[in-house]
N, C-alpha and C positions, 0 to 999 in steps of 0.2 A: 728221778727218787725210783727206789729200790724200797718194796715192800718189804718189813722186818720179818722175823721170824714172828712174833706175836700177831700180828697180823694173821700172816699163811697160816700158824696155827688155829687163829679160830674161823677161819673160812675155811680147815681142811673140819672142822666138829661140827660145824651149818652141814655142810655138803655130807657128812654122815650122820647127822639125823635125818635130815628130807630124804635121804636112802633109805632110811630102817622107815623113817614114816611112807612111802612108797612102796615099800615092801608089804607093810600090814595092812594095808589098805588093798592093794593084789591079791594079797591069801583071798579076800573078803570072798571077792568072785573070781576067782581065777587058782590059775593049777602052771607051776614051770612045767615049760617043757622037756622030754625028757631028754630031748637030742638034742637041743638048744641051751643051757643054762642063764641065756639072759631074754628071755623066750616066752611072755607066762600066756596062756589060753584063756579066756574069757569058760566059763559053766556052764552048756545050754540047760534052758533049767526044761525039769519035765516037763511035758506036753499035759493039761490035763482036757474033758472030753468038752470041757463050756470052755465054747470059743473065744466070749471074752478073755475072758482068763488067760488062755493064753494070746490070744493078742498083745495083753499087757505084758506078760514073760517073754514074748520076741520086742518088744518094744525097750525090757531093761536093758534088755541082754544087748540088741544094737548096741544104746546106751555106754555099756559098761565097754564093748568090745571099742567105740571111740574114745574110753576112758585107757584103758588098758594100754592103746592105741600112744595116747600122750604117756605113759610113763614112765613107758618104753625108752619115752626120746628124752623124758628130766632123765631118765637111772642111769642111760648112756652120757648124755654131756656130766652128769654131774663124776660117774668114773673119769671120764675125760680128763673133768679137771682136776678126781684121784692123779693121777698117772702123772699128770701137769706138777700136782707139788712133789710128788715121789724124785722124779725129773730135778725138782731144783729151775722147774718152765713156766709156772705157778704166774699166772699175772705180765704172760709176754700173749697178746695178740698173735695166731696160728696165719692170718696173712701178712702182715706189715712189721712183724715182728718186734713191734714198741708197746712200751705199759701199755696197760692198759687204765685206766683211772679206777685208783680206791675205790671210790665213790659211787664205781660203776660194778665193782665184782663185792662193793657191800648191801647192795641193789640186789644185785643176782652172782653169788657165788661161782655159778659152775658156764661163768660167760669166759667163752672160748676167742673172742674180738674184743676189739676197743670199738666205739662206737662206730666211727666211720666206715669199720666195715661189718658191722652189724645189719647194716642198711641192706 
């Protein structure tokens, strides 16, 4: 069963919407790296003289650092899926080269592998 153009277009739109959403979230607390436009750097908070406030700001920064890493990983997966759409290989497992179940793609449009190879 080959994926039809309508399904692929629907997945492309979902991927682009998710990428835009993630970029908007990242812009709230991070800046794009000057040297690598695919990398974001969380803004380190201005430290205050009050220890409690500084501790809270550092804790928030650590949380944002982890979130930024997850967002970057997700965006790379989205970009990979969009590249596969352009190359007309979307929905094909990167490992075994068999078709990925459309239900899996519906749940995770950036899936690059079939369920078997996702493990």
